py3Dmol code that shows the C-alpha trace and the ligand (Angstrom):
import py3Dmol

protein = """\
ATOM      1  CA  MET A   1       0.010  -0.022   0.090  1.00  0.00           C
ATOM      2  CA  ALA A   2       1.525   3.289  -1.060  1.00  0.00           C
ATOM      3  CA  GLU A   3       1.518   5.759   1.633  1.00  0.00           C
ATOM      4  CA  GLY A   4       1.497   9.536   1.646  1.00  0.00           C
ATOM      5  CA  PRO A   5       3.552  11.737   3.958  1.00  0.00           C
ATOM      6  CA  LYS A   6       3.927  10.848   7.520  1.00  0.00           C
ATOM      7  CA  ARG A   7       1.436  12.929   9.590  1.00  0.00           C
ATOM      8  CA  TYR A   8       2.090  11.712  13.087  1.00  0.00           C
ATOM      9  CA  GLU A   9       4.118   9.084  14.822  1.00  0.00           C
ATOM     10  CA  GLY A  10       2.870   7.736  18.209  1.00  0.00           C
ATOM     11  CA  LYS A  11       4.285   5.040  20.482  1.00  0.00           C
ATOM     12  CA  ALA A  12       2.686   2.162  18.632  1.00  0.00           C
ATOM     13  CA  LYS A  13       1.358   3.631  15.415  1.00  0.00           C
ATOM     14  CA  ILE A  14       2.197   5.802  12.484  1.00  0.00           C
ATOM     15  CA  LEU A  15      -0.410   7.864  10.585  1.00  0.00           C
ATOM     16  CA  TYR A  16       0.207   8.508   6.928  1.00  0.00           C
ATOM     17  CA  GLY A  17      -1.797  10.853   4.589  1.00  0.00           C
ATOM     18  CA  THR A  18      -3.516   9.611   1.410  1.00  0.00           C
ATOM     19  CA  ASP A  19      -4.779  11.423  -1.706  1.00  0.00           C
ATOM     20  CA  ASP A  20      -7.978  11.946   0.167  1.00  0.00           C
ATOM     21  CA  PRO A  21      -7.604  14.466   3.015  1.00  0.00           C
ATOM     22  CA  ASP A  22     -10.435  12.686   4.938  1.00  0.00           C
ATOM     23  CA  VAL A  23      -8.717   9.328   4.762  1.00  0.00           C
ATOM     24  CA  LEU A  24      -5.331   8.414   6.674  1.00  0.00           C
ATOM     25  CA  ILE A  25      -3.428   5.166   6.834  1.00  0.00           C
ATOM     26  CA  SER A  26      -2.596   3.862  10.266  1.00  0.00           C
ATOM     27  CA  TYR A  27       0.458   1.702  10.484  1.00  0.00           C
ATOM     28  CA  PHE A  28       0.957  -0.556  13.513  1.00  0.00           C
ATOM     29  CA  LYS A  29       4.466  -0.957  14.850  1.00  0.00           C
ATOM     30  CA  ASP A  30       6.099  -3.634  16.907  1.00  0.00           C
ATOM     31  CA  ASP A  31       7.335  -0.930  19.430  1.00  0.00           C
ATOM     32  CA  ALA A  32       5.954  -1.208  22.962  1.00  0.00           C
ATOM     33  CA  THR A  33       6.103   1.148  25.808  1.00  0.00           C
ATOM     34  CA  ALA A  34       4.968   1.153  29.463  1.00  0.00           C
ATOM     35  CA  PHE A  35       4.868   3.588  32.373  1.00  0.00           C
ATOM     36  CA  ASN A  36       4.585   6.695  30.257  1.00  0.00           C
ATOM     37  CA  ALA A  37       7.289   5.448  28.095  1.00  0.00           C
ATOM     38  CA  GLN A  38       9.919   4.878  30.739  1.00  0.00           C
ATOM     39  CA  LYS A  39      10.026   1.280  29.643  1.00  0.00           C
ATOM     40  CA  ARG A  40      10.535   0.667  25.960  1.00  0.00           C
ATOM     41  CA  GLY A  41      10.826  -2.455  23.930  1.00  0.00           C
ATOM     42  CA  GLN A  42       9.640  -4.503  20.982  1.00  0.00           C
ATOM     43  CA  ILE A  43       6.965  -7.253  20.892  1.00  0.00           C
ATOM     44  CA  LEU A  44       7.670  -9.388  17.853  1.00  0.00           C
ATOM     45  CA  GLU A  45       4.864  -9.318  15.231  1.00  0.00           C
ATOM     46  CA  LYS A  46       2.702  -7.087  17.675  1.00  0.00           C
ATOM     47  CA  GLY A  47       1.861  -4.722  14.734  1.00  0.00           C
ATOM     48  CA  ARG A  48       0.580  -7.575  12.751  1.00  0.00           C
ATOM     49  CA  MET A  49      -1.509  -8.986  15.441  1.00  0.00           C
ATOM     50  CA  ASN A  50      -2.909  -5.737  16.973  1.00  0.00           C
ATOM     51  CA  CYS A  51      -3.926  -4.550  13.392  1.00  0.00           C
ATOM     52  CA  ALA A  52      -5.806  -7.889  12.958  1.00  0.00           C
ATOM     53  CA  ILE A  53      -7.417  -7.748  16.525  1.00  0.00           C
ATOM     54  CA  ALA A  54      -8.269  -3.997  16.175  1.00  0.00           C
ATOM     55  CA  SER A  55      -9.772  -4.586  12.674  1.00  0.00           C
ATOM     56  CA  HIS A  56     -12.003  -7.397  13.905  1.00  0.00           C
ATOM     57  CA  LEU A  57     -13.138  -5.430  17.062  1.00  0.00           C
ATOM     58  CA  PHE A  58     -13.780  -2.187  15.077  1.00  0.00           C
ATOM     59  CA  GLN A  59     -15.761  -4.230  12.481  1.00  0.00           C
ATOM     60  CA  LEU A  60     -17.731  -5.910  15.459  1.00  0.00           C
ATOM     61  CA  LEU A  61     -18.477  -2.487  16.965  1.00  0.00           C
ATOM     62  CA  GLU A  62     -19.607  -0.932  13.532  1.00  0.00           C
ATOM     63  CA  SER A  63     -21.996  -3.916  12.895  1.00  0.00           C
ATOM     64  CA  GLN A  64     -23.558  -2.827  16.423  1.00  0.00           C
ATOM     65  CA  GLY A  65     -23.958   0.679  15.316  1.00  0.00           C
ATOM     66  CA  ILE A  66     -20.883   2.192  17.065  1.00  0.00           C
ATOM     67  CA  PRO A  67     -19.190   4.821  14.884  1.00  0.00           C
ATOM     68  CA  THR A  68     -15.530   4.170  14.461  1.00  0.00           C
ATOM     69  CA  HIS A  69     -12.685   5.629  12.391  1.00  0.00           C
ATOM     70  CA  TRP A  70     -11.987   2.213  10.835  1.00  0.00           C
ATOM     71  CA  ILE A  71     -12.620   2.197   7.074  1.00  0.00           C
ATOM     72  CA  ASP A  72     -11.008  -1.015   5.924  1.00  0.00           C
ATOM     73  CA  THR A  73      -7.848  -2.991   6.478  1.00  0.00           C
ATOM     74  CA  VAL A  74      -5.381  -3.044   3.583  1.00  0.00           C
ATOM     75  CA  SER A  75      -2.360  -4.842   4.709  1.00  0.00           C
ATOM     76  CA  ASP A  76      -1.310  -7.083   7.598  1.00  0.00           C
ATOM     77  CA  ARG A  77      -0.209  -3.896   9.489  1.00  0.00           C
ATOM     78  CA  GLU A  78      -2.117  -1.121   7.894  1.00  0.00           C
ATOM     79  CA  MET A  79      -5.887  -0.003   8.049  1.00  0.00           C
ATOM     80  CA  ARG A  80      -7.534   2.956   6.397  1.00  0.00           C
ATOM     81  CA  VAL A  81      -9.165   5.297   8.870  1.00  0.00           C
ATOM     82  CA  ARG A  82     -11.140   8.410   8.830  1.00  0.00           C
ATOM     83  CA  ALA A  83      -9.271  11.445   9.625  1.00  0.00           C
ATOM     84  CA  VAL A  84     -10.396  12.848  13.022  1.00  0.00           C
ATOM     85  CA  THR A  85      -9.468  15.465  15.448  1.00  0.00           C
ATOM     86  CA  ILE A  86      -8.553  13.686  18.767  1.00  0.00           C
ATOM     87  CA  VAL A  87     -10.462  14.715  21.948  1.00  0.00           C
ATOM     88  CA  PRO A  88      -7.653  15.052  24.393  1.00  0.00           C
ATOM     89  CA  LEU A  89      -9.176  12.493  26.869  1.00  0.00           C
ATOM     90  CA  GLU A  90      -8.113   8.737  27.617  1.00  0.00           C
ATOM     91  CA  VAL A  91     -11.433   6.959  28.452  1.00  0.00           C
ATOM     92  CA  VAL A  92     -10.961   4.032  30.758  1.00  0.00           C
ATOM     93  CA  VAL A  93     -13.747   1.633  31.466  1.00  0.00           C
ATOM     94  CA  ARG A  94     -13.346  -0.882  34.315  1.00  0.00           C
ATOM     95  CA  ASN A  95     -15.257  -3.974  34.773  1.00  0.00           C
ATOM     96  CA  PHE A  96     -12.775  -5.455  37.668  1.00  0.00           C
ATOM     97  CA  ALA A  97     -10.216  -3.698  39.709  1.00  0.00           C
ATOM     98  CA  ALA A  98      -6.722  -3.791  38.433  1.00  0.00           C
ATOM     99  CA  GLY A  99      -3.717  -1.561  37.657  1.00  0.00           C
ATOM    100  CA  SER A 100      -3.787   2.146  38.677  1.00  0.00           C
ATOM    101  CA  LEU A 101      -7.243   1.606  40.394  1.00  0.00           C
ATOM    102  CA  CYS A 102      -5.793  -0.913  42.828  1.00  0.00           C
ATOM    103  CA  GLN A 103      -2.767   1.170  43.445  1.00  0.00           C
ATOM    104  CA  GLN A 104      -4.658   4.271  44.098  1.00  0.00           C
ATOM    105  CA  THR A 105      -7.722   2.875  46.045  1.00  0.00           C
ATOM    106  CA  GLY A 106      -6.383  -0.180  47.854  1.00  0.00           C
ATOM    107  CA  LEU A 107      -9.225  -2.170  46.161  1.00  0.00           C
ATOM    108  CA  PRO A 108      -8.117  -5.834  45.867  1.00  0.00           C
ATOM    109  CA  LEU A 109      -7.184  -7.087  42.360  1.00  0.00           C
ATOM    110  CA  GLY A 110     -10.171  -8.547  40.599  1.00  0.00           C
ATOM    111  CA  THR A 111     -12.858  -6.741  42.643  1.00  0.00           C
ATOM    112  CA  PRO A 112     -16.061  -6.635  40.333  1.00  0.00           C
ATOM    113  CA  LEU A 113     -17.131  -3.136  39.663  1.00  0.00           C
ATOM    114  CA  THR A 114     -20.885  -3.014  39.176  1.00  0.00           C
ATOM    115  CA  PRO A 115     -21.899  -0.794  37.425  1.00  0.00           C
ATOM    116  CA  PRO A 116     -18.581  -0.406  35.436  1.00  0.00           C
ATOM    117  CA  LEU A 117     -16.316   2.566  36.049  1.00  0.00           C
ATOM    118  CA  VAL A 118     -15.996   5.031  33.116  1.00  0.00           C
ATOM    119  CA  GLU A 119     -13.067   7.284  33.955  1.00  0.00           C
ATOM    120  CA  PHE A 120     -11.315  10.160  32.129  1.00  0.00           C
ATOM    121  CA  TYR A 121      -7.726  10.860  31.997  1.00  0.00           C
ATOM    122  CA  TYR A 122      -6.031  13.806  30.397  1.00  0.00           C
ATOM    123  CA  LYS A 123      -4.028  12.716  27.271  1.00  0.00           C
ATOM    124  CA  ASN A 124      -0.851  14.605  28.100  1.00  0.00           C
ATOM    125  CA  ASP A 125       2.328  12.606  28.573  1.00  0.00           C
ATOM    126  CA  ASP A 126       4.255  15.615  30.059  1.00  0.00           C
ATOM    127  CA  LEU A 127       1.720  15.542  32.934  1.00  0.00           C
ATOM    128  CA  GLY A 128       1.623  11.705  33.081  1.00  0.00           C
ATOM    129  CA  ASP A 129      -2.074  11.369  31.917  1.00  0.00           C
ATOM    130  CA  PRO A 130      -3.620  12.607  35.275  1.00  0.00           C
ATOM    131  CA  LEU A 131      -7.137  11.385  36.398  1.00  0.00           C
ATOM    132  CA  LEU A 132      -9.806  13.962  35.648  1.00  0.00           C
ATOM    133  CA  THR A 133     -13.192  14.938  37.052  1.00  0.00           C
ATOM    134  CA  ARG A 134     -16.142  16.272  35.063  1.00  0.00           C
ATOM    135  CA  ASP A 135     -15.323  19.903  36.697  1.00  0.00           C
ATOM    136  CA  ARG A 136     -11.780  19.726  35.554  1.00  0.00           C
ATOM    137  CA  ILE A 137     -12.554  18.679  32.018  1.00  0.00           C
ATOM    138  CA  ARG A 138     -15.046  21.799  32.014  1.00  0.00           C
ATOM    139  CA  ALA A 139     -12.386  24.080  33.574  1.00  0.00           C
ATOM    140  CA  MET A 140      -9.814  22.965  31.322  1.00  0.00           C
ATOM    141  CA  GLN A 141     -12.204  23.219  28.264  1.00  0.00           C
ATOM    142  CA  LEU A 142     -11.134  19.796  27.154  1.00  0.00           C
ATOM    143  CA  ALA A 143     -14.559  18.948  26.050  1.00  0.00           C
ATOM    144  CA  THR A 144     -18.195  20.145  26.581  1.00  0.00           C
ATOM    145  CA  ASP A 145     -20.542  18.548  29.030  1.00  0.00           C
ATOM    146  CA  GLU A 146     -22.580  17.185  25.963  1.00  0.00           C
ATOM    147  CA  THR A 147     -19.340  15.634  24.514  1.00  0.00           C
ATOM    148  CA  VAL A 148     -18.414  13.954  27.791  1.00  0.00           C
ATOM    149  CA  GLU A 149     -22.070  12.577  27.843  1.00  0.00           C
ATOM    150  CA  THR A 150     -21.893  11.348  24.245  1.00  0.00           C
ATOM    151  CA  ILE A 151     -18.436   9.746  25.072  1.00  0.00           C
ATOM    152  CA  THR A 152     -19.731   8.166  28.221  1.00  0.00           C
ATOM    153  CA  GLN A 153     -22.746   6.481  26.485  1.00  0.00           C
ATOM    154  CA  LEU A 154     -20.560   5.232  23.577  1.00  0.00           C
ATOM    155  CA  ALA A 155     -17.911   3.777  26.043  1.00  0.00           C
ATOM    156  CA  THR A 156     -20.586   1.974  27.960  1.00  0.00           C
ATOM    157  CA  ALA A 157     -22.126   0.588  24.989  1.00  0.00           C
ATOM    158  CA  ILE A 158     -18.693  -0.448  23.588  1.00  0.00           C
ATOM    159  CA  ASN A 159     -18.025  -2.267  26.798  1.00  0.00           C
ATOM    160  CA  ARG A 160     -21.246  -4.178  26.723  1.00  0.00           C
ATOM    161  CA  HIS A 161     -20.524  -5.291  23.171  1.00  0.00           C
ATOM    162  CA  LEU A 162     -16.974  -6.214  24.066  1.00  0.00           C
ATOM    163  CA  ILE A 163     -17.830  -8.005  27.131  1.00  0.00           C
ATOM    164  CA  GLU A 164     -20.260 -10.234  25.279  1.00  0.00           C
ATOM    165  CA  PHE A 165     -17.764 -10.959  22.418  1.00  0.00           C
ATOM    166  CA  PHE A 166     -14.803 -11.704  24.679  1.00  0.00           C
ATOM    167  CA  GLN A 167     -17.041 -13.982  26.799  1.00  0.00           C
ATOM    168  CA  LYS A 168     -17.491 -16.182  23.619  1.00  0.00           C
ATOM    169  CA  CYS A 169     -13.720 -16.167  23.365  1.00  0.00           C
ATOM    170  CA  HIS A 170     -13.504 -17.332  27.142  1.00  0.00           C
ATOM    171  CA  ILE A 171     -11.715 -14.032  27.868  1.00  0.00           C
ATOM    172  CA  THR A 172     -12.755 -11.718  30.815  1.00  0.00           C
ATOM    173  CA  LEU A 173     -12.461  -8.103  29.705  1.00  0.00           C
ATOM    174  CA  VAL A 174     -11.083  -6.442  32.908  1.00  0.00           C
ATOM    175  CA  ASP A 175     -10.662  -2.906  31.749  1.00  0.00           C
ATOM    176  CA  PHE A 176      -9.553  -1.019  28.606  1.00  0.00           C
ATOM    177  CA  LYS A 177      -8.706   2.564  27.356  1.00  0.00           C
ATOM    178  CA  LEU A 178     -10.524   4.168  24.448  1.00  0.00           C
ATOM    179  CA  GLU A 179      -9.919   7.323  22.578  1.00  0.00           C
ATOM    180  CA  PHE A 180     -12.426   9.366  20.558  1.00  0.00           C
ATOM    181  CA  GLY A 181     -12.244  11.933  17.832  1.00  0.00           C
ATOM    182  CA  ARG A 182     -14.446  14.217  15.796  1.00  0.00           C
ATOM    183  CA  ASP A 183     -14.853  13.653  12.087  1.00  0.00           C
ATOM    184  CA  ARG A 184     -15.349  16.409   9.592  1.00  0.00           C
ATOM    185  CA  HIS A 185     -18.990  16.269  10.234  1.00  0.00           C
ATOM    186  CA  GLN A 186     -18.285  16.933  13.950  1.00  0.00           C
ATOM    187  CA  GLN A 187     -19.478  13.412  14.667  1.00  0.00           C
ATOM    188  CA  ILE A 188     -17.889  11.719  17.723  1.00  0.00           C
ATOM    189  CA  VAL A 189     -16.310   8.481  16.596  1.00  0.00           C
ATOM    190  CA  LEU A 190     -14.246   5.785  18.278  1.00  0.00           C
ATOM    191  CA  ALA A 191     -10.577   6.165  17.086  1.00  0.00           C
ATOM    192  CA  ASP A 192      -7.058   4.818  18.046  1.00  0.00           C
ATOM    193  CA  GLU A 193      -7.080   1.041  18.573  1.00  0.00           C
ATOM    194  CA  ILE A 194      -8.587  -1.788  20.901  1.00  0.00           C
ATOM    195  CA  SER A 195      -6.043  -4.524  21.351  1.00  0.00           C
ATOM    196  CA  PRO A 196      -3.906  -6.327  24.083  1.00  0.00           C
ATOM    197  CA  ASP A 197      -2.008  -3.047  24.197  1.00  0.00           C
ATOM    198  CA  THR A 198      -5.046  -1.094  25.426  1.00  0.00           C
ATOM    199  CA  CYS A 199      -7.110  -3.779  27.260  1.00  0.00           C
ATOM    200  CA  ARG A 200      -6.611  -5.991  30.242  1.00  0.00           C
ATOM    201  CA  LEU A 201      -7.652  -9.600  29.043  1.00  0.00           C
ATOM    202  CA  TRP A 202      -7.818 -12.507  31.544  1.00  0.00           C
ATOM    203  CA  ASP A 203      -8.007 -16.103  30.168  1.00  0.00           C
ATOM    204  CA  ASP A 204     -11.082 -17.658  31.686  1.00  0.00           C
ATOM    205  CA  MET A 205      -9.558 -21.151  31.024  1.00  0.00           C
ATOM    206  CA  GLU A 206      -6.575 -20.466  33.297  1.00  0.00           C
ATOM    207  CA  THR A 207      -6.760 -20.026  37.028  1.00  0.00           C
ATOM    208  CA  ASP A 208      -3.280 -19.031  37.758  1.00  0.00           C
ATOM    209  CA  THR A 209      -3.129 -15.153  38.398  1.00  0.00           C
ATOM    210  CA  GLN A 210      -0.010 -14.693  36.195  1.00  0.00           C
ATOM    211  CA  ASN A 211      -0.624 -17.200  33.554  1.00  0.00           C
ATOM    212  CA  ARG A 212      -4.100 -15.887  32.853  1.00  0.00           C
ATOM    213  CA  ILE A 213      -2.802 -12.514  31.653  1.00  0.00           C
ATOM    214  CA  LEU A 214      -3.113 -12.262  27.866  1.00  0.00           C
ATOM    215  CA  ASP A 215      -2.206  -8.420  27.577  1.00  0.00           C
ATOM    216  CA  LYS A 216       0.473  -5.723  27.793  1.00  0.00           C
ATOM    217  CA  ASP A 217       0.673  -6.522  31.594  1.00  0.00           C
ATOM    218  CA  ARG A 218       3.078  -9.213  30.526  1.00  0.00           C
ATOM    219  CA  PHE A 219       5.376  -6.691  29.032  1.00  0.00           C
ATOM    220  CA  ARG A 220       4.800  -4.215  31.909  1.00  0.00           C
ATOM    221  CA  GLN A 221       5.508  -6.778  34.519  1.00  0.00           C
ATOM    222  CA  ASP A 222       8.206  -8.884  32.550  1.00  0.00           C
ATOM    223  CA  LEU A 223       6.097 -12.072  32.731  1.00  0.00           C
ATOM    224  CA  GLY A 224       7.490 -13.432  29.465  1.00  0.00           C
ATOM    225  CA  ASN A 225       5.471 -15.079  26.589  1.00  0.00           C
ATOM    226  CA  VAL A 226       4.177 -11.660  25.489  1.00  0.00           C
ATOM    227  CA  GLU A 227       3.943 -12.620  21.815  1.00  0.00           C
ATOM    228  CA  ALA A 228       2.155 -15.839  22.588  1.00  0.00           C
ATOM    229  CA  ALA A 229      -0.411 -14.115  24.730  1.00  0.00           C
ATOM    230  CA  TYR A 230      -1.202 -11.602  21.912  1.00  0.00           C
ATOM    231  CA  GLN A 231      -1.468 -14.476  19.394  1.00  0.00           C
ATOM    232  CA  GLU A 232      -3.684 -16.401  21.661  1.00  0.00           C
ATOM    233  CA  VAL A 233      -6.117 -13.349  21.741  1.00  0.00           C
ATOM    234  CA  LEU A 234      -5.982 -13.276  17.968  1.00  0.00           C
ATOM    235  CA  ASN A 235      -6.523 -16.878  17.589  1.00  0.00           C
ATOM    236  CA  ARG A 236      -9.669 -16.935  19.915  1.00  0.00           C
ATOM    237  CA  ILE A 237     -11.065 -13.936  18.042  1.00  0.00           C
ATOM    238  CA  LEU A 238     -10.456 -15.535  14.712  1.00  0.00           C
ATOM    239  CA  ALA A 239     -12.238 -18.607  16.048  1.00  0.00           C
ATOM    240  CA  GLN A 240     -15.366 -16.598  16.576  1.00  0.00           C
ATOM    241  CA  VAL A 241     -15.413 -14.550  13.483  1.00  0.00           C
ATOM    242  CA  ALA A 242     -14.426 -17.273  11.134  1.00  0.00           C
ATOM    243  CA  PRO A 243     -15.227 -20.638  12.696  1.00  0.00           C
ATOM    244  CA  ASN A 244     -13.634 -23.810  11.059  1.00  0.00           C
TER     245      ASN A 244
END
"""
ligand_1 = """\
24
5GP
P -4.466 1.788 34.362
O -5.101 2.927 34.620
O -4.793 0.690 35.262
O -2.941 1.921 34.232
O -5.079 1.279 32.995
C -6.372 0.955 32.694
C -6.600 0.393 31.326
O -6.358 1.290 30.329
C -5.560 -0.802 31.000
O -6.272 -1.795 30.201
C -4.501 -0.197 30.249
O -3.729 -1.048 29.261
C -5.316 0.967 29.545
N -4.462 2.222 29.410
C -4.532 3.113 30.141
N -3.543 4.399 29.812
C -3.063 3.821 28.676
C -2.106 4.366 27.781
O -1.493 5.351 27.857
N -1.738 3.427 26.769
C -2.233 2.338 26.605
N -1.790 1.438 25.431
N -3.331 1.627 27.403
C -3.561 2.526 28.398
"""
view = py3Dmol.view(width=600, height=400)
view.addModel(protein, "pdb")
view.setStyle({"model": 0}, {"cartoon": {"style": "trace"}})
view.addModel(ligand_1, "xyz")
view.setStyle({"model": 1}, {"stick": {}})
view.zoomTo()
view.show()
């Protein structure tokens, strides 16, 4: 796939322009970072696996009426996406306590969260992506109340669809991070990616608390078998979307 000029390079993806100003190419890299890029490395074939995983999940969500930036997948590491202006919020949905929630609140790992938490963090590496409140979002003029409400509704619906899908894969969706953007019609659409880089996924077939981890926590915590975990997630998704 011939790309136009590089528009933006993030930690895990590169965005290239195309002939159409409304369309970008999102290229998935093998680079992995954690702890606000203080830890860096590579996960072999991660770009290929995450591109495939994210493509399937975007298609699933589109089929359920969730607007996303995904147009189509054009190679094993590239998807065409609609150009959007990213809302500078990281939206985290939590079904079970893990990660920073446990560290900050003392809630035991795996505590069920009913209803799920929808949290907003400021997408700003220099500030370490701090947790926001609705009052702070308003004061910082990061998004209007209406946009926050729209995003909350979308994130909640996305969570419902993903929980149901991952259940069929025998995977528990513990938590995940979403990013949203505004397209040229000002519609809020799901952007970025959904993959083991951005989700916590626990294998329901495995009871051991370390062996069950199928996501970037294996890289963050140096648990080993990172590639195999990502491949397992992809295999289970493929078994659902294309049985046989
Ligand atoms: P936590 O707040 O526990 O660190 O993260 C909650 C969830 O959001 C986890 O699934 C984690 O992977 C995801 N997440 C939060 N911030 C980021 C981020 O900056 N990059 C990525 N890739 N995932 C994030």
